[in-house]
MIRO-578700 format. One record per residue (C-alpha): x, y, z. Coordinates in Angstrom, 1 decimal. Layout:
REM residues N
+--------+--------+--------+
:      X :      Y :      Z :
+--------+--------+--------+
:      X :      Y :      Z :
...
+--------+--------+--------+
REM end
This chain:
REM residues 498
+--------+--------+--------+
:      X :      Y :      Z :
+--------+--------+--------+
:  -69.5 :   64.1 :  -15.8 :
:  -69.7 :   64.1 :  -19.5 :
:  -72.5 :   62.0 :  -21.1 :
:  -70.1 :   59.4 :  -22.7 :
:  -68.5 :   58.4 :  -19.4 :
:  -71.8 :   58.5 :  -17.6 :
:  -73.4 :   56.1 :  -20.1 :
:  -70.4 :   53.8 :  -19.9 :
:  -70.5 :   53.8 :  -16.1 :
:  -74.3 :   53.2 :  -16.1 :
:  -74.0 :   50.2 :  -18.4 :
:  -71.3 :   48.6 :  -16.3 :
:  -72.9 :   49.3 :  -13.0 :
:  -70.5 :   51.0 :  -10.6 :
:  -67.4 :   52.4 :  -12.1 :
:  -64.6 :   50.8 :  -10.0 :
:  -62.1 :   53.0 :   -8.3 :
:  -59.0 :   51.1 :   -7.3 :
:  -57.8 :   53.8 :   -4.9 :
:  -60.6 :   55.6 :   -3.2 :
:  -63.3 :   53.7 :   -1.3 :
:  -65.6 :   56.8 :   -1.6 :
:  -65.8 :   56.2 :   -5.4 :
:  -66.7 :   52.5 :   -5.0 :
:  -69.5 :   51.8 :   -2.6 :
:  -69.6 :   48.1 :   -3.4 :
:  -66.0 :   47.5 :   -2.5 :
:  -66.8 :   46.0 :    0.9 :
:  -68.3 :   42.9 :   -0.8 :
:  -65.0 :   41.9 :   -2.2 :
:  -62.1 :   42.4 :    0.2 :
:  -59.6 :   40.9 :   -2.3 :
:  -59.9 :   44.2 :   -4.2 :
:  -57.9 :   45.9 :   -1.4 :
:  -54.7 :   45.5 :   -3.4 :
:  -54.6 :   48.0 :   -6.1 :
:  -52.8 :   48.4 :   -9.4 :
:  -49.9 :   50.9 :   -9.1 :
:  -50.3 :   53.5 :  -11.8 :
:  -50.5 :   57.3 :  -12.3 :
:  -53.0 :   58.7 :   -9.8 :
:  -55.0 :   60.6 :  -12.5 :
:  -55.9 :   57.2 :  -14.0 :
:  -57.8 :   56.3 :  -10.8 :
:  -60.0 :   59.4 :  -11.0 :
:  -62.2 :   58.8 :  -14.0 :
:  -65.0 :   61.4 :  -14.4 :
:  -67.7 :   59.1 :  -12.9 :
:  -65.6 :   58.5 :   -9.8 :
:  -64.7 :   62.2 :   -9.5 :
:  -68.3 :   63.3 :   -9.9 :
:  -69.5 :   60.8 :   -7.3 :
:  -67.0 :   61.8 :   -4.7 :
:  -67.7 :   65.5 :   -5.1 :
:  -71.4 :   65.0 :   -5.0 :
:  -71.2 :   63.0 :   -1.8 :
:  -68.9 :   65.6 :   -0.2 :
:  -71.3 :   68.5 :   -1.2 :
:  -74.3 :   66.5 :    0.3 :
:  -72.4 :   66.0 :    3.6 :
:  -71.4 :   69.6 :    3.7 :
:  -75.0 :   70.7 :    3.2 :
:  -76.4 :   68.4 :    5.9 :
:  -73.7 :   67.6 :    8.5 :
:  -73.1 :   70.6 :   10.6 :
:  -69.7 :   69.6 :   12.0 :
:  -68.2 :   69.1 :    8.5 :
:  -69.7 :   72.4 :    7.3 :
:  -68.5 :   74.3 :   10.4 :
:  -64.9 :   73.0 :   10.1 :
:  -64.6 :   74.1 :    6.4 :
:  -66.1 :   77.5 :    7.1 :
:  -63.9 :   78.0 :   10.2 :
:  -60.7 :   77.2 :    8.3 :
:  -61.7 :   79.7 :    5.6 :
:  -62.6 :   82.4 :    8.2 :
:  -59.4 :   82.0 :   10.1 :
:  -57.3 :   82.0 :    6.9 :
:  -58.7 :   85.2 :    5.4 :
:  -60.9 :   87.2 :    7.8 :
:  -60.8 :   90.9 :    6.9 :
:  -57.1 :   91.2 :    6.1 :
:  -55.2 :   90.4 :    2.9 :
:  -54.7 :   94.0 :    2.0 :
:  -52.1 :   94.7 :   -0.7 :
:  -48.6 :   95.8 :    0.3 :
:  -46.1 :   97.0 :   -2.4 :
:  -42.7 :   95.4 :   -2.0 :
:  -40.8 :   97.6 :   -4.5 :
:  -38.6 :  100.6 :   -3.9 :
:  -40.8 :  103.5 :   -5.2 :
:  -43.0 :  104.1 :   -2.2 :
:  -45.0 :  106.9 :   -3.9 :
:  -45.9 :  104.8 :   -6.8 :
:  -46.8 :  101.9 :   -4.5 :
:  -49.1 :  104.2 :   -2.5 :
:  -51.0 :  105.1 :   -5.7 :
:  -51.2 :  101.6 :   -7.0 :
:  -52.2 :  100.3 :   -3.5 :
:  -55.0 :  102.8 :   -3.3 :
:  -56.2 :  101.6 :   -6.8 :
:  -56.0 :   98.0 :   -5.7 :
:  -58.0 :   98.7 :   -2.5 :
:  -60.8 :  100.2 :   -4.6 :
:  -60.6 :   97.3 :   -7.1 :
:  -60.9 :   94.7 :   -4.4 :
:  -64.5 :   95.9 :   -3.7 :
:  -65.6 :   95.4 :   -7.3 :
:  -63.1 :   92.8 :   -8.7 :
:  -65.6 :   89.8 :   -8.8 :
:  -67.8 :   89.6 :  -11.9 :
:  -70.7 :   88.5 :   -9.6 :
:  -70.7 :   91.8 :   -7.7 :
:  -71.7 :   92.3 :   -4.1 :
:  -71.2 :   90.5 :   -1.8 :
:  -68.6 :   88.6 :   -3.7 :
:  -65.7 :   90.9 :   -3.1 :
:  -62.0 :   90.2 :   -2.6 :
:  -62.0 :   88.6 :    0.8 :
:  -65.2 :   86.6 :    0.1 :
:  -63.7 :   85.3 :   -3.1 :
:  -60.6 :   84.1 :   -1.5 :
:  -62.5 :   82.6 :    1.4 :
:  -64.8 :   80.7 :   -1.0 :
:  -61.8 :   79.4 :   -2.9 :
:  -60.6 :   78.0 :    0.4 :
:  -64.0 :   76.5 :    1.1 :
:  -64.1 :   74.9 :   -2.3 :
:  -60.8 :   73.1 :   -1.6 :
:  -62.4 :   71.3 :    1.3 :
:  -65.9 :   70.8 :   -0.1 :
:  -65.3 :   70.4 :   -3.9 :
:  -61.6 :   69.7 :   -4.1 :
:  -61.0 :   72.6 :   -6.4 :
:  -62.2 :   75.8 :   -8.1 :
:  -60.8 :   78.0 :  -10.9 :
:  -60.0 :   81.7 :  -11.2 :
:  -60.5 :   83.2 :  -14.6 :
:  -59.2 :   86.7 :  -15.4 :
:  -60.4 :   88.9 :  -18.2 :
:  -60.9 :   92.6 :  -19.1 :
:  -64.0 :   94.5 :  -20.2 :
:  -64.1 :   96.3 :  -23.5 :
:  -63.0 :   99.4 :  -21.6 :
:  -60.0 :   97.6 :  -20.2 :
:  -61.2 :   97.1 :  -16.6 :
:  -60.0 :   93.9 :  -15.0 :
:  -62.4 :   91.4 :  -13.5 :
:  -62.2 :   87.9 :  -12.0 :
:  -64.6 :   85.1 :  -12.3 :
:  -64.4 :   82.2 :   -9.9 :
:  -65.6 :   79.0 :  -11.6 :
:  -66.9 :   76.0 :   -9.7 :
:  -64.9 :   72.8 :  -10.2 :
:  -67.8 :   70.9 :  -11.8 :
:  -67.9 :   73.3 :  -14.8 :
:  -64.4 :   72.1 :  -15.9 :
:  -64.6 :   68.6 :  -17.3 :
:  -63.2 :   66.4 :  -20.1 :
:  -65.3 :   65.2 :  -23.1 :
:  -63.0 :   62.2 :  -23.1 :
:  -60.3 :   61.4 :  -20.5 :
:  -56.9 :   60.1 :  -21.5 :
:  -54.5 :   60.9 :  -24.3 :
:  -55.6 :   63.6 :  -26.7 :
:  -55.4 :   62.2 :  -30.3 :
:  -55.6 :   65.4 :  -32.4 :
:  -55.7 :   69.2 :  -32.3 :
:  -53.5 :   71.7 :  -30.6 :
:  -52.9 :   69.6 :  -27.5 :
:  -52.3 :   66.3 :  -29.3 :
:  -50.2 :   63.9 :  -27.3 :
:  -51.1 :   65.5 :  -24.0 :
:  -53.4 :   64.1 :  -21.3 :
:  -56.9 :   65.2 :  -20.4 :
:  -58.3 :   64.4 :  -17.0 :
:  -61.4 :   65.9 :  -15.4 :
:  -61.0 :   69.0 :  -17.5 :
:  -57.3 :   69.5 :  -16.9 :
:  -55.0 :   69.3 :  -20.0 :
:  -51.5 :   68.5 :  -18.9 :
:  -48.2 :   67.3 :  -20.3 :
:  -46.9 :   63.8 :  -19.8 :
:  -45.0 :   65.2 :  -16.8 :
:  -48.2 :   66.4 :  -15.2 :
:  -47.8 :   70.1 :  -15.7 :
:  -51.2 :   71.8 :  -16.6 :
:  -51.3 :   73.8 :  -19.7 :
:  -55.1 :   74.4 :  -20.3 :
:  -58.5 :   73.7 :  -19.0 :
:  -61.6 :   72.4 :  -20.8 :
:  -65.0 :   74.0 :  -20.2 :
:  -67.6 :   71.9 :  -22.1 :
:  -70.9 :   73.4 :  -23.2 :
:  -74.2 :   71.9 :  -24.2 :
:  -73.1 :   71.6 :  -27.8 :
:  -69.7 :   70.2 :  -28.5 :
:  -68.9 :   72.9 :  -31.1 :
:  -69.3 :   75.5 :  -28.3 :
:  -66.8 :   74.0 :  -25.9 :
:  -64.0 :   76.3 :  -24.7 :
:  -60.4 :   75.5 :  -23.9 :
:  -58.8 :   78.2 :  -21.7 :
:  -55.0 :   78.4 :  -21.3 :
:  -53.3 :   78.5 :  -17.9 :
:  -52.2 :   82.1 :  -18.6 :
:  -55.9 :   83.2 :  -18.2 :
:  -57.1 :   80.6 :  -15.7 :
:  -55.6 :   79.2 :  -12.5 :
:  -56.7 :   76.0 :  -10.8 :
:  -57.0 :   76.4 :   -7.0 :
:  -56.6 :   73.1 :   -5.1 :
:  -54.5 :   71.4 :   -2.4 :
:  -52.5 :   68.6 :   -4.1 :
:  -51.9 :   65.3 :   -2.2 :
:  -50.4 :   63.4 :   -5.2 :
:  -47.7 :   64.4 :   -7.7 :
:  -49.6 :   63.0 :  -10.6 :
:  -53.3 :   63.6 :   -9.7 :
:  -53.8 :   66.6 :  -12.0 :
:  -56.6 :   68.0 :   -9.9 :
:  -57.9 :   68.2 :   -6.3 :
:  -60.3 :   66.0 :   -4.4 :
:  -62.6 :   67.1 :   -1.4 :
:  -60.8 :   67.1 :    1.9 :
:  -63.3 :   64.5 :    3.3 :
:  -62.8 :   62.0 :    0.5 :
:  -61.1 :   59.6 :    2.9 :
:  -64.2 :   59.7 :    5.2 :
:  -67.1 :   60.0 :    2.8 :
:  -68.4 :   56.5 :    3.5 :
:  -67.9 :   56.8 :    7.3 :
:  -69.8 :   60.1 :    7.4 :
:  -72.6 :   58.8 :    5.3 :
:  -73.0 :   55.9 :    7.8 :
:  -72.8 :   58.3 :   10.7 :
:  -75.6 :   60.4 :    9.1 :
:  -77.7 :   57.3 :    8.7 :
:  -77.2 :   56.2 :   12.3 :
:  -78.0 :   59.7 :   13.5 :
:  -81.3 :   59.7 :   11.5 :
:  -82.2 :   56.2 :   12.9 :
:  -81.4 :   57.3 :   16.5 :
:  -83.7 :   60.3 :   16.0 :
:  -86.5 :   58.0 :   14.8 :
:  -85.9 :   55.7 :   17.9 :
:  -86.0 :   58.7 :   20.2 :
:  -89.2 :   60.0 :   18.6 :
:  -90.8 :   56.5 :   19.0 :
:  -89.7 :   56.4 :   22.6 :
:  -90.9 :   59.9 :   23.4 :
:  -94.4 :   59.0 :   22.1 :
:  -94.8 :   56.7 :   25.1 :
:  -95.9 :   58.6 :   28.3 :
:  -97.0 :   55.9 :   30.7 :
:  -96.8 :   52.1 :   31.2 :
:  -99.8 :   50.4 :   32.8 :
:  -99.5 :   46.9 :   34.3 :
: -102.7 :   45.0 :   34.9 :
: -103.8 :   41.4 :   35.3 :
: -105.1 :   41.0 :   31.8 :
: -102.3 :   42.9 :   30.1 :
: -104.9 :   44.6 :   27.8 :
: -106.2 :   48.1 :   27.3 :
: -109.7 :   49.0 :   28.5 :
: -112.5 :   47.8 :   26.2 :
: -113.0 :   50.5 :   23.7 :
: -116.7 :   49.5 :   23.4 :
: -117.4 :   50.5 :   27.1 :
: -119.0 :   53.8 :   27.7 :
: -116.4 :   56.5 :   28.8 :
: -113.4 :   54.4 :   27.7 :
: -110.3 :   56.5 :   27.2 :
: -109.1 :   54.1 :   24.5 :
: -109.4 :   55.2 :   20.9 :
: -109.9 :   52.6 :   18.2 :
: -108.8 :   53.2 :   14.6 :
: -108.3 :   51.1 :   11.6 :
: -104.8 :   50.6 :   10.2 :
: -103.8 :   50.7 :    6.6 :
: -103.7 :   46.9 :    6.4 :
: -107.3 :   46.6 :    7.7 :
: -106.4 :   45.7 :   11.3 :
: -107.6 :   47.5 :   14.4 :
: -105.3 :   49.7 :   16.5 :
: -106.2 :   50.6 :   20.1 :
: -104.4 :   53.5 :   21.9 :
: -105.0 :   56.1 :   24.5 :
: -103.9 :   59.7 :   24.0 :
: -102.6 :   61.4 :   27.2 :
: -100.7 :   64.6 :   27.3 :
:  -99.5 :   64.3 :   23.8 :
:  -98.1 :   60.8 :   24.4 :
:  -99.4 :   57.2 :   24.5 :
: -100.2 :   54.7 :   27.2 :
:  -98.7 :   51.1 :   26.7 :
: -100.3 :   48.1 :   28.5 :
:  -98.4 :   45.1 :   29.8 :
:  -99.5 :   42.0 :   31.7 :
:  -98.6 :   41.9 :   35.4 :
:  -98.5 :   38.6 :   37.4 :
:  -99.5 :   40.3 :   40.7 :
: -101.4 :   43.5 :   41.1 :
: -101.5 :   46.6 :   38.9 :
:  -99.3 :   49.6 :   38.7 :
:  -98.7 :   52.7 :   36.6 :
:  -95.2 :   53.8 :   35.7 :
:  -93.6 :   56.6 :   33.7 :
:  -91.7 :   55.4 :   30.7 :
:  -87.9 :   56.2 :   30.8 :
:  -85.9 :   55.9 :   27.6 :
:  -82.2 :   55.4 :   27.4 :
:  -81.8 :   56.4 :   23.8 :
:  -79.3 :   57.3 :   22.5 :
:  -77.0 :   55.0 :   24.4 :
:  -73.6 :   56.2 :   25.7 :
:  -71.8 :   53.7 :   23.4 :
:  -73.4 :   55.4 :   20.4 :
:  -71.9 :   58.7 :   21.5 :
:  -68.4 :   57.2 :   21.8 :
:  -68.8 :   55.6 :   18.3 :
:  -69.8 :   59.0 :   16.9 :
:  -66.8 :   60.6 :   18.4 :
:  -64.5 :   57.9 :   17.1 :
:  -65.8 :   58.4 :   13.5 :
:  -65.5 :   62.1 :   13.7 :
:  -62.0 :   62.0 :   15.1 :
:  -61.0 :   59.7 :   12.2 :
:  -62.5 :   62.2 :    9.8 :
:  -60.8 :   65.2 :   11.3 :
:  -57.4 :   63.5 :   11.4 :
:  -57.5 :   63.5 :    7.6 :
:  -59.0 :   67.0 :    7.5 :
:  -55.9 :   68.4 :    9.3 :
:  -58.1 :   70.5 :   11.5 :
:  -58.5 :   69.9 :   15.3 :
:  -61.9 :   68.6 :   16.1 :
:  -61.9 :   70.5 :   19.5 :
:  -62.1 :   73.8 :   17.6 :
:  -65.0 :   72.7 :   15.4 :
:  -67.0 :   70.8 :   18.0 :
:  -66.2 :   70.6 :   21.8 :
:  -63.2 :   72.2 :   23.5 :
:  -64.5 :   71.7 :   27.1 :
:  -62.5 :   68.5 :   27.6 :
:  -59.1 :   70.0 :   27.0 :
:  -57.0 :   72.4 :   29.1 :
:  -53.5 :   73.5 :   30.0 :
:  -50.8 :   72.6 :   27.5 :
:  -53.2 :   70.6 :   25.4 :
:  -55.0 :   73.8 :   24.5 :
:  -51.8 :   75.2 :   23.1 :
:  -51.1 :   72.0 :   21.2 :
:  -54.6 :   72.2 :   19.6 :
:  -54.1 :   75.9 :   18.9 :
:  -50.7 :   75.2 :   17.2 :
:  -52.2 :   72.6 :   15.0 :
:  -54.9 :   75.0 :   13.9 :
:  -52.4 :   77.8 :   13.3 :
:  -50.3 :   75.4 :   11.1 :
:  -53.3 :   74.4 :    9.1 :
:  -54.3 :   78.0 :    8.5 :
:  -50.8 :   78.9 :    7.4 :
:  -50.7 :   76.0 :    4.9 :
:  -54.0 :   77.2 :    3.5 :
:  -52.8 :   80.8 :    3.3 :
:  -49.6 :   79.7 :    1.6 :
:  -51.6 :   77.8 :   -1.0 :
:  -53.8 :   80.9 :   -1.9 :
:  -51.1 :   83.5 :   -1.6 :
:  -49.9 :   82.9 :   -5.2 :
:  -53.5 :   83.3 :   -6.3 :
:  -53.8 :   86.6 :   -4.5 :
:  -50.5 :   87.8 :   -6.0 :
:  -51.5 :   86.8 :   -9.5 :
:  -54.9 :   88.5 :   -9.3 :
:  -53.4 :   91.8 :   -8.0 :
:  -50.6 :   91.7 :  -10.5 :
:  -53.2 :   91.2 :  -13.3 :
:  -55.1 :   94.2 :  -12.0 :
:  -52.0 :   96.4 :  -11.8 :
:  -50.9 :   95.4 :  -15.3 :
:  -54.4 :   96.2 :  -16.6 :
:  -54.2 :   99.6 :  -14.9 :
:  -50.9 :  100.3 :  -16.6 :
:  -52.1 :   99.1 :  -20.0 :
:  -55.2 :  101.3 :  -19.8 :
:  -53.0 :  104.3 :  -18.9 :
:  -54.6 :  104.8 :  -15.5 :
:  -51.3 :  104.1 :  -13.7 :
:  -47.7 :  104.9 :  -14.6 :
:  -45.3 :  102.0 :  -15.4 :
:  -42.9 :  100.9 :  -12.7 :
:  -40.3 :   98.1 :  -13.3 :
:  -41.4 :   96.5 :  -10.0 :
:  -45.1 :   96.6 :  -10.7 :
:  -45.5 :   92.9 :  -10.0 :
:  -44.0 :   92.9 :   -6.5 :
:  -46.8 :   92.7 :   -4.1 :
:  -47.5 :   91.0 :   -0.7 :
:  -50.6 :   90.9 :    1.5 :
:  -51.3 :   91.3 :    5.2 :
:  -52.5 :   88.2 :    7.0 :
:  -55.3 :   88.1 :    9.6 :
:  -54.5 :   87.6 :   13.3 :
:  -53.6 :   84.1 :   14.3 :
:  -55.7 :   81.9 :   16.5 :
:  -54.9 :   82.6 :   20.1 :
:  -56.0 :   81.3 :   23.5 :
:  -54.4 :   84.1 :   25.5 :
:  -53.7 :   87.5 :   23.8 :
:  -51.9 :   88.9 :   26.8 :
:  -49.4 :   86.0 :   26.9 :
:  -48.8 :   86.3 :   23.2 :
:  -48.2 :   90.0 :   23.4 :
:  -45.7 :   89.5 :   26.3 :
:  -43.9 :   86.8 :   24.4 :
:  -43.6 :   88.9 :   21.3 :
:  -42.3 :   91.9 :   23.3 :
:  -39.5 :   89.7 :   24.7 :
:  -38.6 :   88.4 :   21.3 :
:  -38.7 :   91.9 :   19.8 :
:  -36.3 :   93.2 :   22.5 :
:  -33.7 :   90.6 :   21.7 :
:  -34.1 :   91.1 :   18.0 :
:  -35.7 :   87.7 :   17.2 :
:  -38.9 :   89.4 :   15.9 :
:  -39.7 :   92.5 :   14.0 :
:  -42.6 :   94.9 :   14.4 :
:  -44.0 :   93.9 :   11.1 :
:  -44.3 :   90.3 :   12.4 :
:  -46.9 :   91.6 :   14.9 :
:  -48.6 :   94.1 :   12.7 :
:  -49.0 :   91.8 :    9.7 :
:  -51.4 :   89.3 :   11.4 :
:  -53.4 :   92.2 :   12.6 :
:  -53.9 :   93.3 :    9.0 :
:  -51.7 :   96.4 :    9.2 :
:  -48.7 :   97.4 :    7.2 :
:  -45.5 :   98.7 :    9.0 :
:  -45.3 :  102.0 :    7.1 :
:  -49.0 :  102.7 :    7.6 :
:  -48.6 :  102.0 :   11.3 :
:  -45.6 :  104.2 :   11.8 :
:  -47.2 :  107.1 :    9.9 :
:  -50.3 :  106.8 :   12.0 :
:  -48.1 :  106.9 :   15.1 :
:  -46.3 :  110.0 :   13.8 :
:  -49.5 :  111.8 :   13.0 :
:  -50.9 :  110.8 :   16.5 :
:  -47.7 :  112.2 :   18.2 :
:  -48.0 :  115.5 :   16.2 :
:  -51.7 :  115.8 :   17.1 :
:  -50.9 :  115.3 :   20.8 :
:  -48.2 :  118.0 :   20.8 :
:  -50.5 :  120.4 :   18.9 :
:  -53.4 :  119.9 :   21.3 :
:  -51.1 :  120.2 :   24.3 :
:  -49.8 :  123.6 :   23.1 :
:  -53.3 :  124.8 :   22.4 :
:  -54.5 :  123.8 :   25.8 :
:  -51.4 :  124.9 :   27.7 :
:  -50.5 :  121.5 :   29.1 :
:  -47.6 :  119.2 :   28.9 :
:  -47.8 :  116.4 :   26.3 :
:  -47.0 :  113.8 :   29.0 :
:  -50.6 :  114.0 :   30.1 :
:  -51.5 :  111.8 :   27.1 :
:  -49.2 :  109.0 :   28.4 :
:  -51.2 :  106.5 :   30.4 :
:  -49.5 :  105.8 :   33.7 :
:  -48.9 :  102.2 :   34.8 :
:  -49.7 :  101.4 :   38.5 :
:  -49.9 :  105.1 :   39.3 :
:  -46.4 :  105.8 :   37.9 :
:  -44.4 :  105.9 :   34.8 :
:  -44.7 :  103.1 :   32.2 :
:  -42.6 :  100.2 :   33.2 :
:  -41.0 :   97.6 :   31.0 :
:  -42.2 :   94.0 :   31.7 :
:  -39.7 :   91.8 :   33.3 :
:  -38.9 :   88.5 :   31.7 :
:  -38.6 :   86.7 :   35.1 :
:  -41.9 :   88.0 :   36.5 :
:  -42.9 :   85.5 :   39.2 :
:  -46.6 :   85.9 :   38.8 :
:  -46.4 :   85.2 :   35.0 :
:  -44.1 :   82.3 :   35.7 :
:  -46.5 :   80.9 :   38.1 :
:  -49.4 :   81.2 :   35.7 :
:  -47.4 :   79.5 :   33.0 :
:  -46.5 :   76.6 :   35.2 :
:  -50.1 :   76.2 :   36.3 :
:  -51.3 :   76.3 :   32.7 :
:  -48.8 :   73.7 :   31.6 :
:  -49.9 :   71.4 :   34.4 :
:  -53.3 :   71.0 :   32.6 :
:  -55.3 :   71.9 :   35.8 :
+--------+--------+--------+
REM end
C-alpha cells in the first residue's frame, strides 16, 4: 500500500470495504451496513483493503496446512512435469529446431535461475492466484539478445494514488492497485512504485502480463481465492489454538485424589510429596509432580479414592464445527475438500464426482495460464529469430503445450474407456498422449524406431520378431470386449457406493 493511502486509512481507523467482509473486520458491529452501494468493483478495492486481504491470505497460507495444501495441490495437478512446447505450424523441420531451442530455454528462462525453471514458474503463478490474487510476468532481453522472464509478486505493483489519472501519458484513465486501465476496464500498463517517486516505473502491457483469475468484469485485478473465507479461517485458527491450550492444561493433570478434607498434604510435613512455590502475585501455589503431570485434590463426602483424569477435549461438536467452516471455505475455492483433507468417507460414484470436480478445476486453471505459456514461448522464439539464431517462419507464433495426466481413481478403467471411444472415432490418440506429456509425432516416431530395432535384433539373433509381442492369457493379444461381464459387474458395484 502506498504511504498516502495508508496514512489516510490510519487516521480514519479502518478503511471501510462495502463489498468484502475480509477488508472490514468491524463490520459485524453494524449489520445495517450489509446493504452496499452498487458501483464499479474496482472502487471497492482501495489499496488499504487490498493489502489487508492479501496479508491475511498469506498469513493463513503460511500457518494453516489445509489451505496451503489445497493451493499447492491445484498447482501440482495443473502443471506437473508436462507443458512441453508443440509446434502447430506446417513446417515440421523448422518446428523441431525451434522446439529443441525452446526446451533448452525452459531450463534457464527465469531470471532467478535454478530452481525457478519453466514448470516451477507456471506452478508458482498458479499458486499466486490462490494465495495473493495475482502475479505479473515481465519479459525482457539481455544485451546479447537472450530472452528472460521475471515473475513479479503482486504487492510490487501498486498505485501512488487510485482513481482517475489527471495528467501525463495516461491522463483520463483509471489507476487501481497498480493497474492502469481504460474506462472500459481494459489494462494498458502497470505501475511499479519505487522508494523515490522519481524512480517509479510504468510498464506497458506489451512487456508485462497480469496473471489472475477474474471474478468481476470491472475489478481490474485479482483477489486471493480465500477472500470469502478469511474471517472464518482466522476464527478457526483461533479456536484451534485455544483448544490446544485446553488440551495442554488437561494433559497436565495425571490423577484426582478425593479425601475428607479436600486438601493436599501439608507441605510442611516431613516427606510430603507436595511442592510449595510462590506465584508472581505473591500467593502460594501447592502442587505435586508425578510422572510429568499434576495431582488435583477434591473434597469427598465419604471415604477417599484416587482416579485417573480423563479429558474429553476437543469435543465432537468442535470437530463438526471445524468441518463445516472448512467446507464453506472449499466451496468458494472450487476445490474438493476430500482431495485436500480426508477422502476416507466417500466411495463409489461419489469418488468419481469428486474426481470430476477436481479435473474441472484443474482444466480451468490450465486454460487461464495457457495464454501466458504461449506468450512466453512466442516471445522466446521471436527473440531467437531477431538474434539470428533461428530462421524466420511465417507461423513462428503457433505453439501449444502438452498437459499433465488428469487426476484418476482407476487408471485401468480410464484406459479401457478411452480404447472404446478411440475405436468408434470419438477420441484421437493425441487425446490420450497429451495428458501424459507426450506429443503425437514424438510417440509415433518412437514406436517406429522401436519396431525397427525389434526387427534388427530378431534378424541378428535368428528369431521371429513375434517373440517381442507379449501374449495375453497364454495366447495372441485379444481386443477387449465392450460388454465384458466382469467389468460390467465391477462398474455396477462401484456405482452402488459399497
